[in-house]
Backbone of each chain as ProteinMPNN parsed JSONL, in Angstrom:
{"seq_chain_A": "MSTLHTINKSPFDRNSLGSCLRVISDSDAILLIEDGIYAATSGTIFSDVVKAAVQSHSVYVLGPDLSARGMKEDGIVEGVNVVDYEGFVDLVTEYDKTNSWL", "coords_chain_A": {"N_chain_A": [[100.166, 147.893, 33.697], [100.519, 144.776, 32.395], [99.98, 142.487, 29.68], [99.714, 139.09, 28.701], [99.254, 137.787, 25.604], [97.596, 135.085, 24.265], [97.576, 133.13, 21.339], [95.818, 130.863, 19.462], [95.09, 130.006, 16.988], [95.803, 129.328, 13.56], [97.226, 131.836, 11.405], [96.434, 131.534, 8.836], [93.951, 130.614, 9.03], [92.349, 132.087, 10.817], [91.959, 135.551, 11.836], [93.098, 136.219, 14.281], [95.675, 136.852, 15.218], [96.259, 139.173, 13.775], [94.212, 140.843, 14.753], [94.954, 140.985, 17.424], [97.466, 142.252, 17.218], [96.678, 144.758, 16.419], [95.696, 145.978, 18.702], [97.47, 145.64, 20.753], [99.437, 146.483, 23.645], [102.408, 148.385, 24.546], [103.836, 147.128, 26.62], [103.135, 144.495, 26.464], [103.112, 140.912, 25.657], [103.293, 138.19, 23.25], [102.114, 134.883, 22.962], [102.348, 132.101, 21.01], [100.344, 129.351, 20.489], [99.163, 125.913, 20.034], [97.5, 125.654, 16.881], [98.287, 128.197, 16.353], [101.0, 128.38, 16.193], [101.83, 128.269, 13.579], [102.058, 130.836, 12.663], [104.577, 131.555, 13.387], [106.324, 130.337, 11.678], [108.928, 130.526, 9.255], [109.198, 132.055, 5.993], [106.594, 132.357, 5.049], [103.561, 134.144, 4.049], [102.928, 135.501, 6.299], [105.203, 135.844, 7.731], [106.611, 138.287, 7.662], [104.942, 139.916, 9.129], [105.219, 138.845, 11.695], [107.945, 139.188, 11.995], [108.049, 141.955, 12.159], [106.6, 142.271, 14.496], [108.266, 141.164, 16.473], [110.139, 143.12, 16.748], [109.071, 145.061, 18.378], [107.798, 143.766, 20.471], [107.91, 141.044, 22.862], [107.839, 137.866, 21.544], [106.635, 134.643, 21.787], [106.749, 131.075, 21.29], [105.106, 127.95, 21.647], [107.004, 125.223, 22.231], [106.412, 122.311, 22.347], [104.074, 122.277, 20.806], [105.026, 123.058, 18.359], [106.704, 120.87, 17.664], [104.787, 118.857, 17.691], [103.568, 119.297, 15.336], [105.45, 118.75, 13.483], [107.2, 120.809, 12.986], [110.28, 122.544, 12.902], [112.586, 124.02, 15.229], [114.52, 125.565, 14.02], [113.269, 126.525, 11.86], [111.758, 128.745, 12.314], [110.687, 132.186, 12.591], [113.243, 134.576, 13.058], [114.074, 135.758, 16.274], [111.802, 135.023, 17.56], [110.921, 133.426, 20.513], [111.341, 130.161, 21.811], [109.378, 128.307, 24.052], [108.738, 125.897, 26.69], [106.11, 124.022, 28.429], [106.577, 124.681, 31.074], [107.756, 127.142, 30.752], [105.572, 128.485, 29.651], [103.851, 128.58, 31.874], [105.45, 130.189, 33.524], [105.437, 132.576, 32.007], [102.762, 133.324, 32.246], [102.686, 134.005, 34.929], [104.482, 136.074, 34.952], [103.388, 138.195, 33.493], [100.734, 140.588, 34.045], [98.106, 139.856, 33.441], [96.319, 137.39, 31.482], [95.298, 137.173, 28.171], [93.228, 135.408, 26.104], [93.001, 134.873, 22.74], [90.404, 133.763, 21.353]], "CA_chain_A": [[99.451, 146.596, 33.583], [100.973, 144.071, 31.183], [99.136, 141.354, 29.295], [100.213, 138.044, 27.811], [98.216, 137.42, 24.637], [97.802, 133.765, 23.651], [96.9, 132.96, 20.048], [95.806, 129.414, 19.236], [94.627, 129.663, 15.64], [96.715, 129.672, 12.469], [96.834, 133.063, 10.703], [95.814, 131.141, 7.565], [92.594, 130.177, 9.366], [91.63, 133.218, 11.424], [92.752, 136.776, 11.921], [93.282, 136.602, 15.693], [96.976, 137.511, 15.385], [96.091, 140.532, 13.258], [93.379, 141.595, 15.705], [95.787, 141.188, 18.612], [98.514, 143.238, 16.926], [96.072, 146.092, 16.306], [95.348, 146.571, 20.007], [98.46, 145.268, 21.769], [100.142, 147.594, 24.293], [103.875, 148.291, 24.488], [104.402, 146.244, 27.644], [102.541, 143.16, 26.323], [103.815, 139.88, 24.892], [102.437, 137.246, 22.522], [102.509, 133.477, 23.001], [101.666, 131.322, 19.967], [100.139, 127.959, 20.913], [98.318, 125.092, 19.149], [97.715, 126.007, 15.464], [98.876, 129.538, 16.301], [102.445, 128.286, 15.94], [102.115, 128.442, 12.151], [102.438, 132.236, 12.442], [106.01, 131.712, 13.676], [107.173, 129.681, 10.678], [109.523, 131.466, 8.299], [108.923, 131.808, 4.583], [105.172, 132.438, 4.705], [103.124, 135.534, 3.857], [102.782, 136.133, 7.612], [106.504, 135.954, 8.391], [106.989, 139.694, 7.832], [104.112, 140.442, 10.227], [105.836, 138.407, 12.95], [109.254, 139.861, 12.053], [107.79, 143.316, 12.652], [106.105, 142.178, 15.882], [109.361, 140.9, 17.42], [110.9, 144.359, 16.937], [108.474, 145.889, 19.432], [107.232, 142.939, 21.552], [108.404, 139.675, 23.025], [106.954, 136.874, 20.931], [107.016, 133.287, 22.193], [106.008, 129.981, 20.659], [105.139, 126.768, 22.508], [107.814, 124.2, 21.571], [105.723, 121.043, 22.132], [103.107, 122.401, 19.713], [105.831, 123.071, 17.13], [107.136, 119.511, 17.317], [103.591, 118.046, 17.42], [103.2, 119.545, 13.939], [106.603, 118.471, 12.631], [107.934, 122.035, 12.676], [111.568, 122.593, 13.592], [112.912, 125.315, 15.841], [115.332, 126.397, 13.118], [112.421, 126.998, 10.754], [110.855, 129.804, 12.755], [111.136, 133.568, 12.394], [114.289, 134.982, 13.995], [113.592, 136.653, 17.327], [110.704, 134.359, 18.29], [111.508, 132.559, 21.548], [110.64, 128.897, 22.049], [109.22, 127.944, 25.475], [107.989, 124.673, 26.966], [104.974, 124.32, 29.305], [107.112, 125.366, 32.259], [107.903, 128.524, 30.316], [104.201, 128.993, 29.502], [103.396, 128.915, 33.23], [106.241, 131.349, 33.966], [104.967, 133.773, 31.303], [101.476, 133.714, 32.834], [102.959, 134.669, 36.213], [105.295, 137.258, 34.692], [102.507, 139.275, 33.019], [99.674, 140.817, 35.026], [96.937, 139.047, 33.085], [96.426, 136.643, 30.235], [94.139, 137.309, 27.294], [93.238, 134.362, 25.082], [92.267, 135.287, 21.533], [89.736, 132.537, 20.908]], "C_chain_A": [[99.836, 145.904, 32.277], [100.115, 142.833, 30.931], [99.917, 140.378, 28.412], [99.056, 137.643, 26.894], [98.522, 136.025, 24.092], [96.97, 133.678, 22.378], [96.982, 131.5, 19.662], [95.264, 129.019, 17.865], [95.652, 130.117, 14.602], [96.264, 130.972, 11.815], [96.216, 132.758, 9.337], [94.35, 130.751, 7.76], [91.76, 131.347, 9.878], [92.559, 134.411, 11.569], [93.048, 137.188, 13.364], [94.629, 137.272, 15.942], [96.887, 138.963, 14.922], [95.289, 141.403, 14.211], [94.184, 141.95, 16.944], [96.791, 142.305, 18.366], [97.956, 144.652, 16.79], [95.88, 146.767, 17.658], [96.419, 146.354, 21.085], [99.159, 146.509, 22.343], [101.645, 147.325, 24.304], [104.444, 147.232, 25.436], [103.923, 144.794, 27.509], [103.438, 142.203, 25.538], [102.807, 138.954, 24.231], [103.012, 135.844, 22.692], [101.673, 132.718, 21.971], [101.575, 129.873, 20.426], [99.245, 127.247, 19.891], [98.563, 125.497, 17.687], [98.269, 127.42, 15.291], [100.354, 129.524, 15.971], [102.799, 128.503, 14.474], [102.489, 129.889, 11.823], [103.946, 132.418, 12.583], [106.897, 131.102, 12.602], [107.678, 130.693, 9.651], [109.131, 131.079, 6.872], [107.452, 131.794, 4.208], [104.784, 133.913, 4.528], [102.923, 136.253, 5.193], [104.126, 136.354, 8.318], [106.894, 137.413, 8.652], [106.195, 140.352, 8.967], [104.764, 140.101, 11.566], [107.218, 139.039, 13.113], [109.1, 141.275, 12.597], [107.382, 143.282, 14.123], [107.256, 141.971, 16.871], [110.258, 142.129, 17.629], [110.374, 145.16, 18.13], [107.965, 145.082, 20.633], [107.985, 141.624, 21.677], [107.374, 138.733, 22.418], [107.498, 135.486, 21.259], [106.194, 132.274, 21.416], [106.184, 128.732, 21.531], [105.819, 125.608, 21.763], [107.103, 122.87, 21.333], [104.686, 121.106, 21.002], [103.796, 122.548, 18.361], [106.135, 121.641, 16.718], [105.942, 118.596, 17.045], [103.165, 118.186, 15.965], [104.379, 119.347, 12.986], [107.397, 119.705, 12.252], [109.218, 122.075, 13.507], [111.845, 123.991, 14.135], [113.737, 126.203, 14.917], [114.521, 126.909, 11.915], [111.478, 128.108, 11.17], [111.514, 131.17, 12.592], [112.153, 133.952, 13.474], [113.729, 135.968, 15.021], [112.412, 136.089, 18.108], [111.334, 133.362, 19.261], [110.67, 131.306, 21.763], [110.582, 128.629, 23.55], [108.534, 126.585, 25.575], [106.826, 125.031, 27.912], [105.399, 125.03, 30.597], [107.265, 126.86, 31.951], [106.562, 129.217, 30.133], [103.689, 129.457, 30.871], [104.139, 130.158, 33.744], [105.754, 132.636, 33.311], [103.647, 134.273, 31.899], [101.695, 134.455, 34.159], [103.663, 136.016, 36.008], [104.45, 138.456, 34.257], [101.295, 139.364, 33.935], [98.398, 140.023, 34.732], [97.164, 138.369, 31.75], [95.153, 136.856, 29.435], [94.229, 136.274, 26.18], [92.382, 134.805, 23.9], [91.622, 134.057, 20.93], [88.849, 132.807, 19.699]], "O_chain_A": [[99.518, 146.386, 31.191], [99.597, 142.219, 31.863], [100.664, 140.772, 27.517], [98.004, 137.21, 27.365], [99.589, 135.805, 23.519], [95.813, 134.098, 22.345], [98.075, 130.946, 19.542], [95.009, 127.843, 17.607], [96.286, 131.162, 14.754], [95.064, 131.207, 11.675], [95.555, 133.612, 8.747], [93.604, 130.579, 6.796], [90.631, 131.57, 9.441], [93.778, 134.294, 11.443], [93.228, 138.373, 13.644], [94.725, 138.165, 16.784], [97.379, 139.87, 15.594], [95.637, 142.559, 14.45], [94.109, 143.07, 17.45], [96.953, 143.198, 19.198], [98.669, 145.63, 17.017], [95.899, 147.994, 17.748], [96.276, 146.84, 22.207], [99.437, 147.464, 21.617], [102.093, 146.197, 24.099], [105.401, 146.534, 25.105], [104.263, 143.953, 28.342], [104.379, 142.613, 24.858], [101.631, 138.93, 24.593], [104.22, 135.632, 22.583], [100.444, 132.696, 22.05], [102.589, 129.239, 20.716], [98.654, 127.874, 19.012], [99.715, 125.666, 17.288], [98.675, 127.794, 14.191], [100.906, 130.529, 15.523], [103.928, 128.875, 14.153], [103.158, 130.144, 10.822], [104.529, 133.319, 11.978], [108.108, 131.324, 12.61], [106.95, 131.595, 9.236], [108.781, 129.932, 6.592], [107.092, 131.271, 3.153], [105.574, 134.812, 4.818], [102.766, 137.473, 5.222], [104.178, 136.977, 9.378], [107.433, 137.743, 9.708], [106.702, 141.225, 9.672], [104.854, 140.946, 12.457], [107.62, 139.387, 14.223], [109.916, 141.737, 13.395], [107.768, 144.154, 14.901], [107.239, 142.523, 17.971], [111.044, 142.171, 18.576], [111.135, 145.851, 18.807], [107.725, 145.65, 21.698], [108.612, 141.154, 20.728], [106.188, 138.799, 22.739], [108.673, 135.197, 21.035], [105.095, 132.568, 20.946], [107.259, 128.487, 22.078], [105.277, 125.081, 20.792], [107.175, 122.337, 20.226], [104.447, 120.109, 20.322], [103.219, 122.203, 17.33], [105.869, 121.237, 15.586], [106.056, 117.657, 16.257], [102.488, 117.313, 15.42], [104.31, 119.732, 11.819], [108.184, 119.669, 11.305], [109.226, 121.684, 14.674], [111.402, 124.996, 13.58], [113.676, 127.43, 15.003], [115.04, 127.636, 11.067], [110.505, 128.393, 10.47], [112.734, 131.283, 12.474], [111.944, 133.683, 14.657], [113.0, 136.895, 14.67], [112.059, 136.596, 19.172], [112.178, 132.554, 18.873], [109.447, 131.376, 21.883], [111.597, 128.71, 24.242], [107.83, 126.171, 24.653], [106.582, 126.211, 28.167], [104.671, 125.865, 31.133], [106.948, 127.718, 32.775], [106.429, 130.404, 30.428], [103.168, 130.563, 31.014], [103.532, 131.059, 34.323], [105.664, 133.672, 33.969], [103.434, 135.477, 32.042], [100.982, 135.409, 34.471], [103.471, 136.961, 36.774], [104.756, 139.596, 34.608], [100.872, 138.371, 34.526], [97.704, 139.578, 35.646], [98.07, 138.72, 30.993], [94.051, 136.731, 29.969], [95.187, 136.263, 25.408], [91.19, 135.076, 24.047], [92.22, 133.383, 20.091], [88.207, 131.889, 19.187]]}, "seq_chain_B": "MKFGIQINEGPYTHEASTTALNFVSAAIEAGHEIFRVFFYHDGVNNGTRYTTPPQDDRNIVNAWSELAEKHDIDLVVCVAAAQRRGIVDEGEQERNGKDGNNIAPGFRISGLGQLIEAGIQSDRLVVFGD", "coords_chain_B": {"N_chain_B": [[101.536, 130.966, 43.161], [98.0, 131.523, 42.613], [95.945, 129.866, 40.317], [93.188, 130.236, 38.137], [91.271, 128.333, 35.891], [89.718, 128.311, 32.759], [87.737, 126.453, 30.534], [86.595, 126.188, 27.307], [86.051, 124.452, 25.279], [85.244, 121.305, 23.732], [86.534, 117.972, 24.572], [87.589, 116.616, 22.359], [87.598, 118.321, 20.207], [89.437, 120.437, 19.165], [92.353, 121.239, 20.396], [92.353, 122.338, 22.873], [91.634, 121.264, 25.435], [93.64, 119.409, 25.941], [95.872, 121.094, 25.911], [95.229, 122.625, 28.151], [95.266, 120.659, 30.16], [97.994, 119.971, 30.114], [99.052, 122.434, 30.821], [97.997, 122.852, 33.393], [99.178, 120.679, 34.743], [101.884, 121.406, 34.519], [101.868, 123.782, 35.953], [101.233, 122.928, 38.543], [103.418, 121.312, 38.997], [105.345, 123.288, 39.12], [104.822, 124.329, 41.551], [102.588, 125.917, 41.908], [99.141, 126.81, 42.719], [96.061, 125.351, 41.777], [93.16, 126.917, 41.685], [90.599, 126.446, 40.692], [89.05, 124.589, 38.035], [87.059, 125.584, 35.48], [84.478, 124.487, 33.482], [83.027, 125.45, 30.557], [80.524, 126.345, 28.098], [81.004, 124.28, 25.187], [82.947, 122.999, 26.574], [81.949, 121.595, 28.7], [81.646, 119.017, 27.898], [83.912, 117.694, 28.606], [83.335, 116.458, 30.924], [81.872, 114.032, 31.014], [81.492, 110.686, 31.946], [80.914, 108.722, 30.164], [82.411, 108.91, 27.938], [84.297, 107.226, 25.557], [87.017, 106.768, 24.141], [89.06, 105.253, 21.476], [91.366, 102.664, 22.534], [94.031, 103.301, 22.098], [94.045, 106.003, 22.022], [94.123, 109.305, 23.549], [92.58, 109.426, 26.713], [90.847, 111.886, 27.655], [88.935, 112.711, 29.504], [89.261, 110.879, 31.634], [91.859, 111.618, 32.252], [91.511, 114.169, 33.371], [89.965, 113.448, 35.633], [91.768, 111.829, 37.037], [93.861, 113.621, 37.507], [92.548, 115.466, 39.094], [91.935, 113.937, 41.339], [94.455, 113.257, 42.28], [95.624, 115.722, 42.9], [93.723, 117.121, 44.243], [91.894, 118.893, 42.86], [89.422, 121.285, 42.035], [86.914, 120.601, 39.9], [84.641, 122.12, 37.927], [81.54, 122.078, 36.325], [79.604, 124.01, 34.164], [76.233, 124.588, 34.873], [74.043, 125.379, 33.183], [75.115, 125.167, 30.615], [75.689, 122.479, 30.708], [73.162, 121.272, 30.937], [72.071, 121.796, 28.446], [73.647, 120.134, 26.915], [73.356, 117.588, 27.851], [74.789, 116.698, 30.113], [74.823, 115.266, 33.178], [74.372, 115.113, 36.69], [73.722, 113.365, 39.824], [71.949, 114.993, 41.282], [70.896, 116.74, 39.329], [69.74, 114.863, 37.717], [67.63, 113.974, 39.287], [66.24, 116.377, 39.668], [65.457, 117.076, 37.087], [64.101, 114.892, 36.23], [65.392, 112.758, 34.85], [66.561, 109.607, 33.367], [69.001, 108.719, 34.157], [72.51, 109.361, 34.988], [75.621, 110.969, 34.113], [77.951, 112.162, 34.97], [81.447, 112.581, 35.311], [83.95, 111.106, 37.523], [85.146, 113.253, 40.095], [84.282, 115.594, 38.959], [81.924, 118.318, 39.341], [78.648, 119.755, 39.145], [77.784, 123.104, 38.79], [77.065, 126.652, 39.137], [77.53, 129.755, 37.206], [78.535, 131.547, 39.034], [80.626, 130.299, 40.232], [82.659, 130.543, 38.41], [83.028, 133.289, 38.409], [83.847, 133.616, 41.045], [86.251, 132.2, 40.915], [87.656, 133.89, 39.246], [87.923, 136.085, 40.915], [89.232, 135.104, 43.198], [91.579, 133.96, 42.235], [95.009, 134.557, 41.236], [95.602, 134.631, 38.583], [93.616, 134.214, 35.681], [93.221, 131.846, 33.272], [92.242, 131.218, 30.0], [91.158, 128.594, 27.955], [90.352, 127.433, 24.723], [88.209, 127.333, 21.803]], "CA_chain_B": [[100.416, 131.751, 42.654], [96.745, 130.782, 42.42], [95.439, 129.933, 38.946], [91.861, 129.783, 37.732], [91.335, 127.865, 34.504], [88.411, 128.191, 32.099], [87.839, 125.666, 29.306], [85.385, 126.437, 26.507], [86.029, 123.572, 24.109], [85.113, 119.879, 24.011], [87.826, 117.287, 24.694], [88.12, 116.115, 21.085], [87.303, 119.275, 19.13], [90.758, 120.743, 18.641], [93.465, 120.871, 21.277], [92.335, 123.176, 24.074], [91.6, 120.486, 26.68], [94.975, 118.847, 26.127], [96.748, 122.201, 26.301], [94.892, 122.984, 29.528], [95.783, 119.585, 31.024], [99.455, 120.131, 30.199], [99.333, 123.673, 31.555], [97.678, 122.615, 34.812], [100.22, 119.797, 35.278], [103.13, 122.181, 34.637], [101.686, 124.771, 37.029], [101.333, 122.199, 39.814], [104.827, 120.907, 39.07], [106.136, 124.47, 39.485], [104.468, 124.719, 42.913], [101.428, 126.808, 41.956], [97.882, 126.202, 43.141], [94.937, 125.501, 40.847], [91.99, 127.209, 42.526], [89.436, 125.765, 40.115], [88.93, 124.507, 36.572], [85.639, 125.785, 35.161], [84.165, 124.014, 32.134], [81.952, 126.298, 30.069], [80.16, 126.067, 26.687], [81.251, 122.877, 24.83], [83.908, 122.454, 27.526], [81.279, 120.688, 29.65], [81.796, 117.64, 27.393], [85.052, 117.079, 29.3], [82.9, 115.92, 32.211], [81.011, 112.848, 30.975], [82.258, 109.433, 32.098], [80.567, 107.808, 29.065], [83.393, 109.072, 26.872], [85.06, 105.987, 25.368], [87.858, 106.84, 22.94], [89.828, 104.025, 21.234], [92.335, 102.428, 23.615], [95.329, 103.936, 21.83], [93.864, 107.46, 21.989], [94.127, 109.912, 24.882], [91.291, 109.543, 27.392], [90.992, 113.194, 28.292], [88.051, 112.764, 30.678], [89.964, 110.173, 32.713], [93.044, 112.399, 32.638], [91.029, 115.194, 34.314], [89.554, 112.805, 36.887], [92.97, 111.385, 37.754], [94.59, 114.811, 37.959], [91.765, 116.067, 40.181], [92.066, 113.105, 42.535], [95.837, 113.312, 42.748], [96.016, 117.045, 43.405], [92.563, 117.728, 44.883], [91.485, 120.052, 42.046], [87.973, 121.485, 41.922], [86.481, 120.626, 38.493], [83.248, 122.564, 37.957], [80.857, 122.118, 35.033], [78.52, 125.0, 34.159], [74.956, 123.863, 34.879], [73.197, 125.698, 32.016], [75.792, 124.573, 29.451], [75.594, 121.031, 30.882], [71.786, 120.846, 30.643], [71.894, 121.819, 26.981], [74.44, 119.091, 26.261], [73.099, 116.28, 28.444], [75.728, 116.297, 31.164], [73.884, 115.171, 34.302], [74.791, 114.429, 37.915], [72.565, 112.787, 40.528], [71.01, 116.065, 41.642], [70.231, 117.197, 38.1], [68.91, 113.732, 37.275], [66.405, 114.006, 40.079], [65.55, 117.655, 39.449], [64.905, 117.139, 35.732], [63.396, 113.652, 35.924], [66.108, 111.97, 33.843], [66.661, 108.198, 33.73], [70.364, 108.349, 34.544], [73.454, 110.479, 35.035], [76.864, 110.613, 33.426], [79.071, 113.013, 35.389], [82.668, 111.812, 35.541], [84.491, 111.267, 38.877], [85.944, 114.451, 40.34], [83.575, 116.773, 38.442], [80.646, 118.662, 39.944], [77.884, 120.719, 38.361], [77.4, 124.288, 39.552], [76.705, 127.799, 38.311], [78.529, 130.72, 36.745], [79.137, 132.2, 40.189], [81.892, 129.605, 40.513], [83.664, 131.134, 37.513], [83.295, 134.636, 38.915], [84.646, 133.454, 42.261], [87.606, 131.804, 40.496], [88.289, 135.103, 38.736], [88.238, 136.978, 42.041], [90.152, 134.47, 44.157], [92.839, 133.548, 41.616], [95.918, 135.612, 40.771], [95.511, 134.652, 37.12], [92.598, 133.358, 35.055], [93.696, 131.509, 31.924], [91.138, 130.631, 29.246], [91.515, 127.731, 26.833], [89.126, 127.161, 23.98], [88.2, 127.232, 20.361]], "C_chain_B": [[99.168, 130.88, 42.5], [96.247, 130.975, 40.994], [93.984, 129.489, 38.884], [91.953, 129.419, 36.259], [89.916, 127.782, 33.957], [88.606, 127.447, 30.782], [86.524, 125.731, 28.543], [85.177, 125.435, 25.382], [85.93, 122.117, 24.529], [86.459, 119.171, 23.954], [88.425, 116.839, 23.366], [87.805, 117.047, 19.921], [88.599, 119.7, 18.452], [91.793, 120.294, 19.678], [93.375, 121.509, 22.654], [92.383, 122.371, 25.378], [92.967, 119.897, 26.985], [95.959, 119.929, 26.556], [96.507, 122.557, 27.766], [95.42, 121.941, 30.51], [97.286, 119.728, 31.219], [99.819, 121.368, 31.021], [99.118, 123.479, 33.06], [98.756, 121.739, 35.46], [101.518, 120.565, 35.503], [103.039, 123.191, 35.774], [101.835, 124.114, 38.4], [102.787, 121.798, 40.07], [105.701, 122.062, 39.556], [105.753, 125.009, 40.872], [103.3, 125.685, 43.013], [100.181, 126.045, 42.384], [96.823, 126.406, 42.06], [93.687, 125.698, 41.691], [90.759, 126.464, 42.014], [89.619, 125.647, 38.603], [87.443, 124.589, 36.272], [85.395, 125.417, 33.703], [82.896, 124.703, 31.655], [81.684, 125.962, 28.595], [80.409, 124.575, 26.375], [82.269, 122.217, 25.756], [83.274, 121.489, 28.513], [81.402, 119.231, 29.201], [83.048, 116.949, 27.918], [84.593, 116.273, 30.508], [81.953, 114.738, 32.147], [81.831, 111.56, 31.02], [81.902, 108.428, 31.009], [81.504, 107.954, 27.869], [84.25, 107.811, 26.758], [85.887, 106.073, 24.084], [88.545, 105.502, 22.699], [90.97, 103.902, 22.25], [93.682, 103.095, 23.39], [95.218, 105.453, 21.707], [93.896, 107.987, 23.422], [92.721, 109.869, 25.476], [91.325, 110.807, 28.243], [90.124, 113.311, 29.547], [88.727, 112.081, 31.872], [91.173, 110.954, 33.198], [92.65, 113.507, 33.615], [90.708, 114.572, 35.67], [90.771, 112.406, 37.71], [93.763, 112.56, 38.318], [93.887, 115.44, 39.171], [91.936, 115.283, 41.472], [93.46, 113.249, 43.151], [96.154, 114.639, 43.433], [94.849, 117.802, 44.041], [92.124, 119.017, 44.157], [89.966, 120.076, 41.915], [87.597, 121.607, 40.442], [84.992, 120.957, 38.462], [82.694, 122.699, 36.539], [79.701, 123.105, 35.133], [77.166, 124.297, 33.981], [74.137, 124.121, 33.621], [73.785, 125.087, 30.745], [75.654, 123.055, 29.501], [74.188, 120.53, 30.515], [71.541, 120.795, 29.147], [72.549, 120.617, 26.318], [74.296, 117.713, 26.911], [74.162, 115.785, 29.389], [74.961, 116.4, 32.484], [74.56, 114.522, 35.511], [73.536, 113.941, 38.648], [71.505, 113.831, 40.836], [70.215, 116.544, 40.444], [69.324, 116.105, 37.536], [67.554, 113.778, 37.973], [65.558, 115.238, 39.746], [64.848, 117.694, 38.095], [64.224, 115.843, 35.29], [64.071, 112.825, 34.829], [66.299, 110.532, 34.322], [68.084, 107.761, 34.085], [71.236, 109.58, 34.659], [74.789, 110.019, 34.463], [78.072, 111.437, 33.868], [80.286, 112.129, 35.729], [83.192, 112.061, 36.957], [85.336, 112.536, 38.998], [85.304, 115.721, 39.825], [82.343, 117.051, 39.282], [79.977, 119.726, 39.086], [77.508, 121.893, 39.249], [77.211, 125.46, 38.585], [77.863, 128.723, 37.983], [79.21, 131.475, 37.882], [80.488, 131.604, 40.537], [83.024, 130.126, 39.627], [84.041, 132.529, 38.013], [84.186, 134.558, 40.152], [86.094, 133.08, 41.918], [88.368, 133.018, 39.971], [88.723, 136.035, 39.853], [89.342, 136.384, 42.914], [91.522, 134.126, 43.559], [93.689, 134.761, 41.254], [95.849, 135.753, 39.26], [94.357, 133.746, 36.683], [93.061, 133.109, 33.62], [92.585, 130.741, 31.2], [91.677, 129.807, 28.083], [90.246, 127.426, 26.061], [89.316, 127.193, 22.491], [88.311, 128.618, 19.732]], "O_chain_B": [[99.258, 129.671, 42.286], [96.138, 132.104, 40.515], [93.598, 128.494, 39.498], [92.619, 130.097, 35.477], [89.02, 127.249, 34.611], [89.513, 127.757, 30.01], [85.47, 125.372, 29.069], [84.225, 125.558, 24.611], [86.469, 121.731, 25.567], [87.413, 119.684, 23.369], [89.643, 116.698, 23.256], [87.751, 116.608, 18.772], [88.834, 119.36, 17.293], [92.068, 119.101, 19.813], [94.22, 121.256, 23.512], [93.086, 122.747, 26.316], [93.406, 119.881, 28.135], [96.778, 119.715, 27.449], [97.451, 122.765, 28.528], [95.956, 122.287, 31.562], [97.793, 119.622, 32.336], [100.765, 121.352, 31.808], [99.94, 123.885, 33.881], [99.196, 122.01, 36.577], [102.174, 120.407, 36.532], [104.02, 123.428, 36.478], [102.474, 124.661, 39.299], [103.308, 121.922, 41.179], [106.663, 121.86, 40.296], [106.292, 126.023, 41.315], [103.04, 126.225, 44.089], [100.161, 124.814, 42.41], [96.7, 127.493, 41.497], [93.209, 124.763, 42.334], [89.978, 125.922, 42.795], [90.257, 126.49, 37.974], [86.658, 123.768, 36.748], [86.027, 125.966, 32.8], [81.831, 124.566, 32.258], [82.528, 125.361, 27.93], [80.075, 123.709, 27.183], [82.434, 120.998, 25.721], [83.966, 120.658, 29.101], [81.28, 118.316, 30.015], [83.23, 115.75, 27.703], [85.366, 115.491, 31.06], [81.279, 114.453, 33.137], [82.751, 111.372, 30.224], [82.53, 107.372, 30.932], [81.4, 107.203, 26.899], [84.856, 107.376, 27.738], [85.501, 105.514, 23.057], [88.616, 104.683, 23.615], [91.473, 104.903, 22.758], [94.394, 103.42, 24.34], [96.183, 106.117, 21.331], [93.721, 107.235, 24.381], [91.762, 110.243, 24.801], [91.77, 110.795, 29.391], [90.525, 113.933, 30.531], [88.764, 112.627, 32.975], [91.485, 110.962, 34.389], [93.37, 113.762, 34.581], [91.112, 115.083, 36.715], [90.809, 112.615, 38.923], [94.267, 112.512, 39.441], [94.526, 115.88, 40.126], [92.065, 115.858, 42.552], [93.617, 113.349, 44.368], [96.872, 114.67, 44.433], [94.97, 118.989, 44.345], [92.003, 120.079, 44.767], [89.319, 119.049, 41.715], [87.924, 122.606, 39.802], [84.17, 120.162, 38.919], [83.293, 123.341, 35.676], [78.908, 123.045, 36.073], [76.984, 123.51, 33.052], [73.589, 123.181, 33.044], [73.058, 124.557, 29.906], [75.517, 122.41, 28.462], [74.043, 119.496, 29.864], [70.893, 119.88, 28.64], [72.077, 120.133, 25.29], [75.023, 116.781, 26.567], [74.418, 114.583, 29.466], [74.505, 117.479, 32.864], [75.24, 113.505, 35.375], [72.422, 114.089, 38.145], [70.311, 113.585, 40.671], [69.002, 116.734, 40.531], [68.277, 116.389, 36.954], [66.499, 113.643, 37.353], [64.343, 115.154, 39.568], [63.771, 118.277, 37.967], [63.82, 115.704, 34.135], [63.392, 112.255, 33.976], [66.214, 110.254, 35.518], [68.34, 106.574, 34.29], [70.775, 110.704, 34.457], [75.047, 108.821, 34.346], [79.109, 111.411, 33.206], [80.152, 111.075, 36.351], [82.914, 113.11, 37.538], [86.135, 112.851, 38.117], [85.719, 116.818, 40.2], [81.773, 116.134, 39.873], [80.642, 120.497, 38.394], [76.972, 121.701, 40.341], [77.2, 125.277, 37.368], [78.999, 128.518, 38.409], [80.321, 131.982, 37.722], [81.375, 132.281, 41.057], [84.187, 130.151, 40.031], [85.215, 132.9, 38.038], [85.144, 135.318, 40.298], [87.038, 133.57, 42.539], [89.566, 133.165, 40.215], [89.758, 136.695, 39.758], [90.271, 137.084, 43.316], [92.509, 134.015, 44.286], [93.169, 135.847, 40.998], [96.014, 136.846, 38.718], [94.15, 132.665, 37.235], [93.265, 134.049, 32.852], [92.059, 129.752, 31.712], [92.538, 130.259, 27.328], [89.192, 127.188, 26.651], [90.432, 127.093, 21.981], [88.321, 128.741, 18.507]]}, "name": "protein", "num_of_chains": 2, "seq": "MSTLHTINKSPFDRNSLGSCLRVISDSDAILLIEDGIYAATSGTIFSDVVKAAVQSHSVYVLGPDLSARGMKEDGIVEGVNVVDYEGFVDLVTEYDKTNSWLMKFGIQINEGPYTHEASTTALNFVSAAIEAGHEIFRVFFYHDGVNNGTRYTTPPQDDRNIVNAWSELAEKHDIDLVVCVAAAQRRGIVDEGEQERNGKDGNNIAPGFRISGLGQLIEAGIQSDRLVVFGD"}
């Protein structure tokens, strides 16, 4: 049973990414949306956390939410995959269930 | 695939309603079915037709109504959450002796059973919120 974890809050605001990473299973993936995309930006104190996460899990970020915040795709942590809404829908179908860390 | 959608956040709080609208549109575009959108907690504020944002801002309530009409989507507002926040349809107006109602087109007020049913009947339940 695989789970797609969506995270919609910045790691500078809440610890939902940290909470997620503590309990995530091997077969699960993470999708960063809304303010959650800030976790994917390189050069922050959370970059190493995400760098470690991409070694063991697929980590995705919602492209439209990156550009809505003026963030560029080349400014994100290596190994994080950018998806659009079509990709978001595909990820939901690909994993057995979706867990939103609200 | 059949999707159930739950929305826990008001239309202008952060971004959840907009994300959900985009997700629902993309899912329909990809040929999936939206079994139901259930508005819970502050999410019930998506369902009042008295919402009047500035003309150059997104009208999220209208966007739901239009999407529902175009694709025949069931938009359900939680009754207990709605009563607390003053979201009223004709039936609730009569039942609670109110002087008017404000439910937006395409929305209906019902109970939590509708969320449970969406969870059972849908292949995936996706929650958007704060």
